PDB file of N, CA, C and O in Angstrom, chain B, residues numbered from 101:
ATOM      1  N   MET B 101      19.439-106.811  -3.702  1.00  0.00           N
ATOM      2  CA  MET B 101      18.862-107.546  -2.594  1.00  0.00           C
ATOM      3  C   MET B 101      19.504-107.044  -1.307  1.00  0.00           C
ATOM      4  O   MET B 101      20.698-106.749  -1.270  1.00  0.00           O
ATOM      5  N   LYS B 102      18.703-106.951  -0.259  1.00  0.00           N
ATOM      6  CA  LYS B 102      19.167-106.447   1.028  1.00  0.00           C
ATOM      7  C   LYS B 102      19.992-107.504   1.772  1.00  0.00           C
ATOM      8  O   LYS B 102      19.633-108.681   1.797  1.00  0.00           O
ATOM      9  N   ASP B 103      21.088-107.072   2.368  1.00  0.00           N
ATOM     10  CA  ASP B 103      21.939-107.969   3.163  1.00  0.00           C
ATOM     11  C   ASP B 103      21.253-108.211   4.506  1.00  0.00           C
ATOM     12  O   ASP B 103      21.210-107.317   5.351  1.00  0.00           O
ATOM     13  N   LEU B 104      20.717-109.419   4.706  1.00  0.00           N
ATOM     14  CA  LEU B 104      19.941-109.729   5.906  1.00  0.00           C
ATOM     15  C   LEU B 104      20.779-109.738   7.174  1.00  0.00           C
ATOM     16  O   LEU B 104      20.236-109.587   8.268  1.00  0.00           O
ATOM     17  N   THR B 105      22.078-109.910   7.051  1.00  0.00           N
ATOM     18  CA  THR B 105      22.923-109.924   8.249  1.00  0.00           C
ATOM     19  C   THR B 105      23.126-108.523   8.823  1.00  0.00           C
ATOM     20  O   THR B 105      23.626-108.372   9.937  1.00  0.00           O
ATOM     21  N   ARG B 106      22.741-107.514   8.069  1.00  0.00           N
ATOM     22  CA  ARG B 106      22.938-106.131   8.515  1.00  0.00           C
ATOM     23  C   ARG B 106      21.638-105.462   8.969  1.00  0.00           C
ATOM     24  O   ARG B 106      21.632-104.265   9.255  1.00  0.00           O
ATOM     25  N   ILE B 107      20.557-106.206   9.038  1.00  0.00           N
ATOM     26  CA  ILE B 107      19.283-105.632   9.459  1.00  0.00           C
ATOM     27  C   ILE B 107      19.328-105.306  10.943  1.00  0.00           C
ATOM     28  O   ILE B 107      19.727-106.141  11.755  1.00  0.00           O
ATOM     29  N   GLN B 108      18.929-104.121  11.289  1.00  0.00           N
ATOM     30  CA  GLN B 108      18.884-103.667  12.676  1.00  0.00           C
ATOM     31  C   GLN B 108      17.457-103.236  13.008  1.00  0.00           C
ATOM     32  O   GLN B 108      16.700-102.838  12.123  1.00  0.00           O
ATOM     33  N   ALA B 109      17.098-103.317  14.288  1.00  0.00           N
ATOM     34  CA  ALA B 109      15.781-102.858  14.719  1.00  0.00           C
ATOM     35  C   ALA B 109      15.662-101.365  14.445  1.00  0.00           C
ATOM     36  O   ALA B 109      16.613-100.614  14.661  1.00  0.00           O
ATOM     37  N   GLN B 110      14.500-100.935  13.970  1.00  0.00           N
ATOM     38  CA  GLN B 110      14.292 -99.522  13.691  1.00  0.00           C
ATOM     39  C   GLN B 110      14.180 -98.712  14.974  1.00  0.00           C
ATOM     40  O   GLN B 110      14.558 -97.541  15.014  1.00  0.00           O
ATOM     41  N   GLN B 111      13.663 -99.337  16.013  1.00  0.00           N
ATOM     42  CA  GLN B 111      13.549 -98.681  17.304  1.00  0.00           C
ATOM     43  C   GLN B 111      14.119 -99.601  18.367  1.00  0.00           C
ATOM     44  O   GLN B 111      14.055-100.824  18.244  1.00  0.00           O
ATOM     45  N   GLU B 112      14.675 -99.005  19.407  1.00  0.00           N
ATOM     46  CA  GLU B 112      15.205 -99.796  20.518  1.00  0.00           C
ATOM     47  C   GLU B 112      14.089-100.657  21.097  1.00  0.00           C
ATOM     48  O   GLU B 112      12.964-100.188  21.270  1.00  0.00           O
ATOM     49  N   GLY B 113      14.401-101.924  21.397  1.00  0.00           N
ATOM     50  CA  GLY B 113      13.403-102.826  21.971  1.00  0.00           C
ATOM     51  C   GLY B 113      12.658-103.657  20.947  1.00  0.00           C
ATOM     52  O   GLY B 113      11.856-104.513  21.322  1.00  0.00           O
ATOM     53  N   GLN B 114      12.902-103.430  19.655  1.00  0.00           N
ATOM     54  CA  GLN B 114      12.265-104.233  18.626  1.00  0.00           C
ATOM     55  C   GLN B 114      13.216-105.345  18.191  1.00  0.00           C
ATOM     56  O   GLN B 114      14.433-105.231  18.341  1.00  0.00           O
ATOM     57  N   GLY B 115      12.650-106.409  17.657  1.00  0.00           N
ATOM     58  CA  GLY B 115      13.477-107.501  17.163  1.00  0.00           C
ATOM     59  C   GLY B 115      13.881-108.437  18.275  1.00  0.00           C
ATOM     60  O   GLY B 115      13.361-108.355  19.388  1.00  0.00           O
ATOM     61  N   PHE B 116      14.812-109.333  17.976  1.00  0.00           N
ATOM     62  CA  PHE B 116      15.300-110.292  18.962  1.00  0.00           C
ATOM     63  C   PHE B 116      16.108-109.560  20.030  1.00  0.00           C
ATOM     64  O   PHE B 116      16.882-108.652  19.729  1.00  0.00           O
ATOM     65  N   GLN B 117      15.914-109.968  21.272  1.00  0.00           N
ATOM     66  CA  GLN B 117      16.675-109.419  22.387  1.00  0.00           C
ATOM     67  C   GLN B 117      17.500-110.539  23.002  1.00  0.00           C
ATOM     68  O   GLN B 117      16.952-111.571  23.393  1.00  0.00           O
ATOM     69  N   PHE B 118      18.804-110.346  23.091  1.00  0.00           N
ATOM     70  CA  PHE B 118      19.702-111.348  23.642  1.00  0.00           C
ATOM     71  C   PHE B 118      20.293-110.833  24.937  1.00  0.00           C
ATOM     72  O   PHE B 118      20.551-109.637  25.065  1.00  0.00           O
ATOM     73  N   PRO B 119      20.516-111.722  25.910  1.00  0.00           N
ATOM     74  CA  PRO B 119      20.150-113.132  25.938  1.00  0.00           C
ATOM     75  C   PRO B 119      18.634-113.288  26.038  1.00  0.00           C
ATOM     76  O   PRO B 119      17.925-112.351  26.408  1.00  0.00           O
ATOM     77  N   GLY B 120      18.148-114.484  25.704  1.00  0.00           N
ATOM     78  CA  GLY B 120      16.714-114.715  25.762  1.00  0.00           C
ATOM     79  C   GLY B 120      16.339-116.157  25.505  1.00  0.00           C
ATOM     80  O   GLY B 120      17.186-117.017  25.262  1.00  0.00           O
ATOM     81  N   GLU B 121      15.021-116.396  25.568  1.00  0.00           N
ATOM     82  CA  GLU B 121      14.464-117.711  25.246  1.00  0.00           C
ATOM     83  C   GLU B 121      13.818-117.619  23.873  1.00  0.00           C
ATOM     84  O   GLU B 121      13.092-116.670  23.574  1.00  0.00           O
ATOM     85  N   PHE B 122      14.091-118.616  23.046  1.00  0.00           N
ATOM     86  CA  PHE B 122      13.604-118.619  21.677  1.00  0.00           C
ATOM     87  C   PHE B 122      13.006-119.972  21.339  1.00  0.00           C
ATOM     88  O   PHE B 122      13.325-120.985  21.962  1.00  0.00           O
ATOM     89  N   GLU B 123      12.133-119.970  20.344  1.00  0.00           N
ATOM     90  CA  GLU B 123      11.487-121.200  19.894  1.00  0.00           C
ATOM     91  C   GLU B 123      11.984-121.494  18.487  1.00  0.00           C
ATOM     92  O   GLU B 123      12.134-120.591  17.665  1.00  0.00           O
ATOM     93  N   ILE B 124      12.233-122.759  18.224  1.00  0.00           N
ATOM     94  CA  ILE B 124      12.679-123.181  16.894  1.00  0.00           C
ATOM     95  C   ILE B 124      11.865-124.409  16.503  1.00  0.00           C
ATOM     96  O   ILE B 124      11.552-125.253  17.342  1.00  0.00           O
ATOM     97  N   THR B 125      11.529-124.497  15.226  1.00  0.00           N
ATOM     98  CA  THR B 125      10.809-125.650  14.701  1.00  0.00           C
ATOM     99  C   THR B 125      11.643-126.287  13.606  1.00  0.00           C
ATOM    100  O   THR B 125      12.137-125.610  12.704  1.00  0.00           O
ATOM    101  N   ALA B 126      11.791-127.596  13.699  1.00  0.00           N
ATOM    102  CA  ALA B 126      12.496-128.362  12.668  1.00  0.00           C
ATOM    103  C   ALA B 126      11.507-129.327  12.047  1.00  0.00           C
ATOM    104  O   ALA B 126      10.736-129.980  12.751  1.00  0.00           O
ATOM    105  N   MET B 127      11.531-129.417  10.725  1.00  0.00           N
ATOM    106  CA  MET B 127      10.640-130.324  10.006  1.00  0.00           C
ATOM    107  C   MET B 127      11.473-131.306   9.200  1.00  0.00           C
ATOM    108  O   MET B 127      12.433-130.930   8.527  1.00  0.00           O
ATOM    109  N   GLY B 128      11.081-132.586   9.284  1.00  0.00           N
ATOM    110  CA  GLY B 128      11.835-133.582   8.554  1.00  0.00           C
ATOM    111  C   GLY B 128      11.135-134.917   8.513  1.00  0.00           C
ATOM    112  O   GLY B 128       9.931-135.010   8.754  1.00  0.00           O
ATOM    113  N   ASN B 129      11.891-135.947   8.208  1.00  0.00           N
ATOM    114  CA  ASN B 129      11.353-137.288   8.035  1.00  0.00           C
ATOM    115  C   ASN B 129      10.765-137.827   9.335  1.00  0.00           C
ATOM    116  O   ASN B 129      11.399-137.760  10.387  1.00  0.00           O
ATOM    117  N   ALA B 130       9.565-138.355   9.255  1.00  0.00           N
ATOM    118  CA  ALA B 130       8.866-138.860  10.440  1.00  0.00           C
ATOM    119  C   ALA B 130       9.568-140.067  11.053  1.00  0.00           C
ATOM    120  O   ALA B 130       9.437-140.315  12.252  1.00  0.00           O
ATOM    121  N   SER B 131      10.301-140.809  10.257  1.00  0.00           N
ATOM    122  CA  SER B 131      10.956-142.025  10.749  1.00  0.00           C
ATOM    123  C   SER B 131      12.285-141.743  11.450  1.00  0.00           C
ATOM    124  O   SER B 131      12.951-142.682  11.885  1.00  0.00           O
ATOM    125  N   ALA B 132      12.683-140.493  11.570  1.00  0.00           N
ATOM    126  CA  ALA B 132      14.027-140.155  12.049  1.00  0.00           C
ATOM    127  C   ALA B 132      14.108-139.868  13.549  1.00  0.00           C
ATOM    128  O   ALA B 132      15.162-139.436  14.016  1.00  0.00           O
ATOM    129  N   ASP B 133      13.054-140.086  14.318  1.00  0.00           N
ATOM    130  CA  ASP B 133      13.051-139.828  15.759  1.00  0.00           C
ATOM    131  C   ASP B 133      13.491-138.397  16.074  1.00  0.00           C
ATOM    132  O   ASP B 133      14.335-138.173  16.941  1.00  0.00           O
ATOM    133  N   LEU B 134      12.916-137.453  15.370  1.00  0.00           N
ATOM    134  CA  LEU B 134      13.282-136.050  15.563  1.00  0.00           C
ATOM    135  C   LEU B 134      12.881-135.521  16.935  1.00  0.00           C
ATOM    136  O   LEU B 134      13.471-134.554  17.417  1.00  0.00           O
ATOM    137  N   LYS B 135      11.890-136.136  17.570  1.00  0.00           N
ATOM    138  CA  LYS B 135      11.493-135.691  18.912  1.00  0.00           C
ATOM    139  C   LYS B 135      12.676-135.767  19.871  1.00  0.00           C
ATOM    140  O   LYS B 135      12.800-134.931  20.766  1.00  0.00           O
ATOM    141  N   ALA B 136      13.532-136.744  19.698  1.00  0.00           N
ATOM    142  CA  ALA B 136      14.717-136.872  20.550  1.00  0.00           C
ATOM    143  C   ALA B 136      15.923-136.154  19.944  1.00  0.00           C
ATOM    144  O   ALA B 136      16.727-135.570  20.671  1.00  0.00           O
ATOM    145  N   ARG B 137      16.051-136.195  18.629  1.00  0.00           N
ATOM    146  CA  ARG B 137      17.250-135.661  17.970  1.00  0.00           C
ATOM    147  C   ARG B 137      17.341-134.147  18.000  1.00  0.00           C
ATOM    148  O   ARG B 137      18.432-133.603  18.172  1.00  0.00           O
ATOM    149  N   VAL B 138      16.214-133.450  17.837  1.00  0.00           N
ATOM    150  CA  VAL B 138      16.269-131.986  17.806  1.00  0.00           C
ATOM    151  C   VAL B 138      16.840-131.445  19.125  1.00  0.00           C
ATOM    152  O   VAL B 138      17.783-130.654  19.085  1.00  0.00           O
ATOM    153  N   PRO B 139      16.310-131.837  20.285  1.00  0.00           N
ATOM    154  CA  PRO B 139      16.925-131.351  21.533  1.00  0.00           C
ATOM    155  C   PRO B 139      18.390-131.776  21.682  1.00  0.00           C
ATOM    156  O   PRO B 139      19.206-131.005  22.189  1.00  0.00           O
ATOM    157  N   GLN B 140      18.727-132.983  21.250  1.00  0.00           N
ATOM    158  CA  GLN B 140      20.112-133.456  21.349  1.00  0.00           C
ATOM    159  C   GLN B 140      21.049-132.597  20.504  1.00  0.00           C
ATOM    160  O   GLN B 140      22.150-132.262  20.942  1.00  0.00           O
ATOM    161  N   ILE B 141      20.621-132.246  19.310  1.00  0.00           N
ATOM    162  CA  ILE B 141      21.450-131.413  18.429  1.00  0.00           C
ATOM    163  C   ILE B 141      21.691-130.055  19.066  1.00  0.00           C
ATOM    164  O   ILE B 141      22.815-129.552  19.067  1.00  0.00           O
ATOM    165  N   LEU B 142      20.632-129.463  19.606  1.00  0.00           N
ATOM    166  CA  LEU B 142      20.771-128.141  20.232  1.00  0.00           C
ATOM    167  C   LEU B 142      21.666-128.198  21.461  1.00  0.00           C
ATOM    168  O   LEU B 142      22.498-127.314  21.665  1.00  0.00           O
ATOM    169  N   GLU B 143      21.503-129.223  22.273  1.00  0.00           N
ATOM    170  CA  GLU B 143      22.370-129.368  23.449  1.00  0.00           C
ATOM    171  C   GLU B 143      23.814-129.643  23.023  1.00  0.00           C
ATOM    172  O   GLU B 143      24.756-129.238  23.702  1.00  0.00           O
ATOM    173  N   GLY B 144      23.975-130.325  21.910  1.00  0.00           N
ATOM    174  CA  GLY B 144      25.307-130.636  21.405  1.00  0.00           C
ATOM    175  C   GLY B 144      26.122-129.415  21.017  1.00  0.00           C
ATOM    176  O   GLY B 144      27.351-129.473  20.980  1.00  0.00           O
ATOM    177  N   ILE B 145      25.443-128.304  20.727  1.00  0.00           N
ATOM    178  CA  ILE B 145      26.170-127.062  20.412  1.00  0.00           C
ATOM    179  C   ILE B 145      26.177-126.118  21.607  1.00  0.00           C
ATOM    180  O   ILE B 145      26.530-124.945  21.483  1.00  0.00           O
ATOM    181  N   GLY B 146      25.783-126.640  22.765  1.00  0.00           N
ATOM    182  CA  GLY B 146      25.909-125.873  24.001  1.00  0.00           C
ATOM    183  C   GLY B 146      24.723-125.024  24.402  1.00  0.00           C
ATOM    184  O   GLY B 146      24.850-124.179  25.289  1.00  0.00           O
ATOM    185  N   LEU B 147      23.567-125.222  23.772  1.00  0.00           N
ATOM    186  CA  LEU B 147      22.389-124.444  24.139  1.00  0.00           C
ATOM    187  C   LEU B 147      21.609-125.134  25.249  1.00  0.00           C
ATOM    188  O   LEU B 147      21.609-126.361  25.349  1.00  0.00           O
ATOM    189  N   HIS B 148      20.949-124.344  26.076  1.00  0.00           N
ATOM    190  CA  HIS B 148      20.120-124.879  27.156  1.00  0.00           C
ATOM    191  C   HIS B 148      18.705-125.095  26.609  1.00  0.00           C
ATOM    192  O   HIS B 148      17.982-124.134  26.343  1.00  0.00           O
ATOM    193  N   VAL B 149      18.323-126.351  26.447  1.00  0.00           N
ATOM    194  CA  VAL B 149      17.008-126.711  25.905  1.00  0.00           C
ATOM    195  C   VAL B 149      15.996-126.797  27.048  1.00  0.00           C
ATOM    196  O   VAL B 149      16.281-127.377  28.096  1.00  0.00           O
ATOM    197  N   LEU B 150      14.839-126.228  26.841  1.00  0.00           N
ATOM    198  CA  LEU B 150      13.747-126.302  27.810  1.00  0.00           C
ATOM    199  C   LEU B 150      12.889-127.506  27.427  1.00  0.00           C
ATOM    200  O   LEU B 150      11.935-127.381  26.659  1.00  0.00           O
ATOM    201  N   HIS B 151      13.241-128.675  27.971  1.00  0.00           N
ATOM    202  CA  HIS B 151      12.632-129.945  27.557  1.00  0.00           C
ATOM    203  C   HIS B 151      11.122-129.988  27.753  1.00  0.00           C
ATOM    204  O   HIS B 151      10.425-130.694  27.024  1.00  0.00           O
ATOM    205  N   GLU B 152      10.614-129.250  28.717  1.00  0.00           N
ATOM    206  CA  GLU B 152       9.167-129.257  28.954  1.00  0.00           C
ATOM    207  C   GLU B 152       8.387-128.574  27.826  1.00  0.00           C
ATOM    208  O   GLU B 152       7.161-128.669  27.779  1.00  0.00           O
ATOM    209  N   THR B 153       9.088-127.888  26.919  1.00  0.00           N
ATOM    210  CA  THR B 153       8.420-127.187  25.820  1.00  0.00           C
ATOM    211  C   THR B 153       8.371-127.989  24.529  1.00  0.00           C
ATOM    212  O   THR B 153       7.746-127.550  23.564  1.00  0.00           O
ATOM    213  N   VAL B 154       9.008-129.144  24.485  1.00  0.00           N
ATOM    214  CA  VAL B 154       9.074-129.929  23.238  1.00  0.00           C
ATOM    215  C   VAL B 154       7.676-130.390  22.843  1.00  0.00           C
ATOM    216  O   VAL B 154       6.966-131.020  23.627  1.00  0.00           O
ATOM    217  N   LYS B 155       7.300-130.063  21.617  1.00  0.00           N
ATOM    218  CA  LYS B 155       6.023-130.548  21.081  1.00  0.00           C
ATOM    219  C   LYS B 155       6.242-130.963  19.636  1.00  0.00           C
ATOM    220  O   LYS B 155       7.172-130.495  18.977  1.00  0.00           O
ATOM    221  N   HIS B 156       5.383-131.840  19.153  1.00  0.00           N
ATOM    222  CA  HIS B 156       5.556-132.338  17.793  1.00  0.00           C
ATOM    223  C   HIS B 156       4.192-132.500  17.122  1.00  0.00           C
ATOM    224  O   HIS B 156       3.144-132.548  17.767  1.00  0.00           O
ATOM    225  N   ARG B 157       4.264-132.582  15.799  1.00  0.00           N
ATOM    226  CA  ARG B 157       3.044-132.752  15.003  1.00  0.00           C
ATOM    227  C   ARG B 157       3.401-133.481  13.712  1.00  0.00           C
ATOM    228  O   ARG B 157       4.356-133.128  13.020  1.00  0.00           O
ATOM    229  N   HIS B 158       2.611-134.503  13.409  1.00  0.00           N
ATOM    230  CA  HIS B 158       2.805-135.256  12.167  1.00  0.00           C
ATOM    231  C   HIS B 158       2.098-134.558  11.007  1.00  0.00           C
ATOM    232  O   HIS B 158       1.090-133.877  11.195  1.00  0.00           O
ATOM    233  N   SER B 159       2.643-134.741   9.812  1.00  0.00           N
ATOM    234  CA  SER B 159       1.976-134.230   8.613  1.00  0.00           C
ATOM    235  C   SER B 159       0.711-135.045   8.358  1.00  0.00           C
ATOM    236  O   SER B 159       0.515-136.108   8.947  1.00  0.00           O
ATOM    237  N   ARG B 160      -0.122-134.548   7.496  1.00  0.00           N
ATOM    238  CA  ARG B 160      -1.395-135.220   7.189  1.00  0.00           C
ATOM    239  C   ARG B 160      -1.189-136.659   6.733  1.00  0.00           C
ATOM    240  O   ARG B 160      -1.932-137.552   7.143  1.00  0.00           O
ATOM    241  N   GLU B 161      -0.204-136.887   5.902  1.00  0.00           N
ATOM    242  CA  GLU B 161       0.069-138.231   5.373  1.00  0.00           C
ATOM    243  C   GLU B 161       0.950-139.057   6.315  1.00  0.00           C
ATOM    244  O   GLU B 161       1.098-140.265   6.132  1.00  0.00           O
ATOM    245  N   GLY B 162       1.535-138.401   7.326  1.00  0.00           N
ATOM    246  CA  GLY B 162       2.380-139.104   8.274  1.00  0.00           C
ATOM    247  C   GLY B 162       3.821-139.300   7.841  1.00  0.00           C
ATOM    248  O   GLY B 162       4.582-139.993   8.517  1.00  0.00           O
ATOM    249  N   ASN B 163       4.206-138.697   6.719  1.00  0.00           N
ATOM    250  CA  ASN B 163       5.572-138.857   6.222  1.00  0.00           C
ATOM    251  C   ASN B 163       6.565-137.906   6.888  1.00  0.00           C
ATOM    252  O   ASN B 163       7.766-138.176   6.917  1.00  0.00           O
ATOM    253  N   PHE B 164       6.069-136.809   7.415  1.00  0.00           N
ATOM    254  CA  PHE B 164       6.933-135.788   7.987  1.00  0.00           C
ATOM    255  C   PHE B 164       6.494-135.468   9.407  1.00  0.00           C
ATOM    256  O   PHE B 164       5.360-135.737   9.804  1.00  0.00           O
ATOM    257  N   LEU B 165       7.420-134.887  10.160  1.00  0.00           N
ATOM    258  CA  LEU B 165       7.163-134.521  11.541  1.00  0.00           C
ATOM    259  C   LEU B 165       7.767-133.148  11.785  1.00  0.00           C
ATOM    260  O   LEU B 165       8.882-132.864  11.346  1.00  0.00           O
ATOM    261  N   SER B 166       7.032-132.303  12.485  1.00  0.00           N
ATOM    262  CA  SER B 166       7.612-131.031  12.925  1.00  0.00           C
ATOM    263  C   SER B 166       7.797-131.106  14.431  1.00  0.00           C
ATOM    264  O   SER B 166       6.924-131.579  15.159  1.00  0.00           O
ATOM    265  N   VAL B 167       8.941-130.634  14.879  1.00  0.00           N
ATOM    266  CA  VAL B 167       9.272-130.614  16.299  1.00  0.00           C
ATOM    267  C   VAL B 167       9.600-129.177  16.668  1.00  0.00           C
ATOM    268  O   VAL B 167      10.455-128.539  16.052  1.00  0.00           O
ATOM    269  N   THR B 168       8.905-128.679  17.686  1.00  0.00           N
ATOM    270  CA  THR B 168       9.128-127.324  18.171  1.00  0.00           C
ATOM    271  C   THR B 168       9.658-127.398  19.590  1.00  0.00           C
ATOM    272  O   THR B 168       9.151-128.150  20.423  1.00  0.00           O
ATOM    273  N   VAL B 169      10.688-126.606  19.849  1.00  0.00           N
ATOM    274  CA  VAL B 169      11.311-126.610  21.176  1.00  0.00           C
ATOM    275  C   VAL B 169      11.805-125.199  21.490  1.00  0.00           C
ATOM    276  O   VAL B 169      12.219-124.462  20.595  1.00  0.00           O
ATOM    277  N   SER B 170      11.755-124.837  22.761  1.00  0.00           N
ATOM    278  CA  SER B 170      12.313-123.566  23.212  1.00  0.00           C
ATOM    279  C   SER B 170      13.690-123.803  23.802  1.00  0.00           C
ATOM    280  O   SER B 170      13.975-124.869  24.350  1.00  0.00           O
ATOM    281  N   PHE B 171      14.537-122.797  23.683  1.00  0.00           N
ATOM    282  CA  PHE B 171      15.901-122.886  24.207  1.00  0.00           C
ATOM    283  C   PHE B 171      16.371-121.497  24.603  1.00  0.00           C
ATOM    284  O   PHE B 171      15.825-120.485  24.163  1.00  0.00           O
ATOM    285  N   ARG B 172      17.391-121.475  25.440  1.00  0.00           N
ATOM    286  CA  ARG B 172      17.998-120.212  25.850  1.00  0.00           C
ATOM    287  C   ARG B 172      19.293-120.023  25.082  1.00  0.00           C
ATOM    288  O   ARG B 172      20.068-120.961  24.896  1.00  0.00           O
ATOM    289  N   CYS B 173      19.512-118.792  24.640  1.00  0.00           N
ATOM    290  CA  CYS B 173      20.811-118.493  24.037  1.00  0.00           C
ATOM    291  C   CYS B 173      21.191-117.051  24.331  1.00  0.00           C
ATOM    292  O   CYS B 173      20.338-116.192  24.558  1.00  0.00           O
ATOM    293  N   ASP B 174      22.502-116.812  24.318  1.00  0.00           N
ATOM    294  CA  ASP B 174      23.040-115.526  24.740  1.00  0.00           C
ATOM    295  C   ASP B 174      23.272-114.531  23.614  1.00  0.00           C
ATOM    296  O   ASP B 174      23.260-113.321  23.840  1.00  0.00           O
ATOM    297  N   THR B 175      23.485-115.038  22.391  1.00  0.00           N
ATOM    298  CA  THR B 175      23.839-114.144  21.290  1.00  0.00           C
ATOM    299  C   THR B 175      23.122-114.538  20.005  1.00  0.00           C
ATOM    300  O   THR B 175      22.617-115.653  19.873  1.00  0.00           O
ATOM    301  N   ARG B 176      23.088-113.626  19.086  1.00  0.00           N
ATOM    302  CA  ARG B 176      22.518-113.890  17.761  1.00  0.00           C
ATOM    303  C   ARG B 176      23.315-114.996  17.063  1.00  0.00           C
ATOM    304  O   ARG B 176      22.748-115.806  16.329  1.00  0.00           O
ATOM    305  N   GLU B 177      24.605-115.025  17.291  1.00  0.00           N
ATOM    306  CA  GLU B 177      25.445-116.053  16.671  1.00  0.00           C
ATOM    307  C   GLU B 177      25.025-117.446  17.132  1.00  0.00           C
ATOM    308  O   GLU B 177      24.972-118.375  16.326  1.00  0.00           O
ATOM    309  N   HIS B 178      24.724-117.597  18.432  1.00  0.00           N
ATOM    310  CA  HIS B 178      24.259-118.896  18.939  1.00  0.00           C
ATOM    311  C   HIS B 178      22.911-119.270  18.318  1.00  0.00           C
ATOM    312  O   HIS B 178      22.671-120.431  17.988  1.00  0.00           O
ATOM    313  N   TYR B 179      22.038-118.275  18.165  1.00  0.00           N
ATOM    314  CA  TYR B 179      20.735-118.514  17.541  1.00  0.00           C
ATOM    315  C   TYR B 179      20.933-119.009  16.104  1.00  0.00           C
ATOM    316  O   TYR B 179      20.296-119.975  15.683  1.00  0.00           O
ATOM    317  N   ASP B 180      21.800-118.355  15.369  1.00  0.00           N
ATOM    318  CA  ASP B 180      22.079-118.763  13.989  1.00  0.00           C
ATOM    319  C   ASP B 180      22.723-120.149  13.939  1.00  0.00           C
ATOM    320  O   ASP B 180      22.449-120.926  13.025  1.00  0.00           O
ATOM    321  N   GLN B 181      23.578-120.463  14.920  1.00  0.00           N
ATOM    322  CA  GLN B 181      24.199-121.786  14.993  1.00  0.00           C
ATOM    323  C   GLN B 181      23.152-122.870  15.210  1.00  0.00           C
ATOM    324  O   GLN B 181      23.288-123.980  14.694  1.00  0.00           O
ATOM    325  N   ALA B 182      22.106-122.553  15.972  1.00  0.00           N
ATOM    326  CA  ALA B 182      21.030-123.527  16.206  1.00  0.00           C
ATOM    327  C   ALA B 182      20.381-123.918  14.885  1.00  0.00           C
ATOM    328  O   ALA B 182      20.186-125.103  14.612  1.00  0.00           O
ATOM    329  N   HIS B 183      20.049-122.928  14.068  1.00  0.00           N
ATOM    330  CA  HIS B 183      19.449-123.211  12.762  1.00  0.00           C
ATOM    331  C   HIS B 183      20.423-123.989  11.876  1.00  0.00           C
ATOM    332  O   HIS B 183      20.034-124.956  11.220  1.00  0.00           O
ATOM    333  N   ALA B 184      21.671-123.570  11.859  1.00  0.00           N
ATOM    334  CA  ALA B 184      22.664-124.230  11.003  1.00  0.00           C
ATOM    335  C   ALA B 184      22.879-125.681  11.426  1.00  0.00           C
ATOM    336  O   ALA B 184      22.978-126.565  10.575  1.00  0.00           O
ATOM    337  N   ALA B 185      22.952-125.931  12.717  1.00  0.00           N
ATOM    338  CA  ALA B 185      23.187-127.302  13.199  1.00  0.00           C
ATOM    339  C   ALA B 185      22.018-128.208  12.846  1.00  0.00           C
ATOM    340  O   ALA B 185      22.218-129.354  12.442  1.00  0.00           O
ATOM    341  N   LEU B 186      20.801-127.703  12.995  1.00  0.00           N
ATOM    342  CA  LEU B 186      19.630-128.522  12.649  1.00  0.00           C
ATOM    343  C   LEU B 186      19.558-128.760  11.145  1.00  0.00           C
ATOM    344  O   LEU B 186      19.269-129.874  10.707  1.00  0.00           O
ATOM    345  N   ARG B 187      19.815-127.738  10.360  1.00  0.00           N
ATOM    346  CA  ARG B 187      19.751-127.889   8.898  1.00  0.00           C
ATOM    347  C   ARG B 187      20.843-128.801   8.364  1.00  0.00           C
ATOM    348  O   ARG B 187      20.709-129.352   7.272  1.00  0.00           O
ATOM    349  N   ALA B 188      21.909-128.967   9.109  1.00  0.00           N
ATOM    350  CA  ALA B 188      22.999-129.849   8.682  1.00  0.00           C
ATOM    351  C   ALA B 188      22.628-131.323   8.821  1.00  0.00           C
ATOM    352  O   ALA B 188      23.265-132.181   8.211  1.00  0.00           O
ATOM    353  N   ASP B 189      21.609-131.622   9.615  1.00  0.00           N
ATOM    354  CA  ASP B 189      21.173-133.010   9.783  1.00  0.00           C
ATOM    355  C   ASP B 189      20.470-133.465   8.508  1.00  0.00           C
ATOM    356  O   ASP B 189      19.564-132.776   8.038  1.00  0.00           O
ATOM    357  N   PRO B 190      20.855-134.594   7.939  1.00  0.00           N
ATOM    358  CA  PRO B 190      20.268-135.035   6.666  1.00  0.00           C
ATOM    359  C   PRO B 190      18.775-135.351   6.738  1.00  0.00           C
ATOM    360  O   PRO B 190      18.114-135.361   5.700  1.00  0.00           O
ATOM    361  N   ASP B 191      18.221-135.609   7.925  1.00  0.00           N
ATOM    362  CA  ASP B 191      16.803-135.906   8.034  1.00  0.00           C
ATOM    363  C   ASP B 191      15.938-134.684   8.303  1.00  0.00           C
ATOM    364  O   ASP B 191      14.712-134.789   8.341  1.00  0.00           O
ATOM    365  N   ILE B 192      16.564-133.529   8.490  1.00  0.00           N
ATOM    366  CA  ILE B 192      15.803-132.300   8.723  1.00  0.00           C
ATOM    367  C   ILE B 192      15.817-131.485   7.440  1.00  0.00           C
ATOM    368  O   ILE B 192      16.875-131.194   6.882  1.00  0.00           O
ATOM    369  N   ARG B 193      14.626-131.123   6.984  1.00  0.00           N
ATOM    370  CA  ARG B 193      14.510-130.396   5.714  1.00  0.00           C
ATOM    371  C   ARG B 193      14.457-128.891   5.900  1.00  0.00           C
ATOM    372  O   ARG B 193      15.037-128.153   5.104  1.00  0.00           O
ATOM    373  N   TYR B 194      13.772-128.419   6.939  1.00  0.00           N
ATOM    374  CA  TYR B 194      13.575-126.992   7.134  1.00  0.00           C
ATOM    375  C   TYR B 194      13.616-126.651   8.621  1.00  0.00           C
ATOM    376  O   TYR B 194      13.350-127.500   9.472  1.00  0.00           O
ATOM    377  N   THR B 195      13.953-125.401   8.919  1.00  0.00           N
ATOM    378  CA  THR B 195      13.779-124.875  10.272  1.00  0.00           C
ATOM    379  C   THR B 195      13.074-123.536  10.182  1.00  0.00           C
ATOM    380  O   THR B 195      13.199-122.805   9.200  1.00  0.00           O
ATOM    381  N   LEU B 196      12.342-123.243  11.220  1.00  0.00           N
ATOM    382  CA  LEU B 196      11.653-121.948  11.335  1.00  0.00           C
ATOM    383  C   LEU B 196      11.976-121.376  12.697  1.00  0.00           C
ATOM    384  O   LEU B 196      11.513-120.287  13.035  1.00  0.00           O
TER     385      LEU B 196
END
């Protein structure tokens, strides 16, 4: 299996460019007020959240909610920390 931490762009200018603005989606329990919690979690680790970009969508049955938000980060490590911090929340099941 390929070590994903060692993947590099094949050509200059491909892949993620840091610093930059990125979008992240967290999916979890609809009852957990994720619309407020996702931006709070990201700000809690020092990322600049673009609050005007926050959008959400309920699942068909209404049991789950996806929240998408854009944020600024300077390094790949900060980007990875964003995913890790959201996934550490017990009410968030997945991030994209």
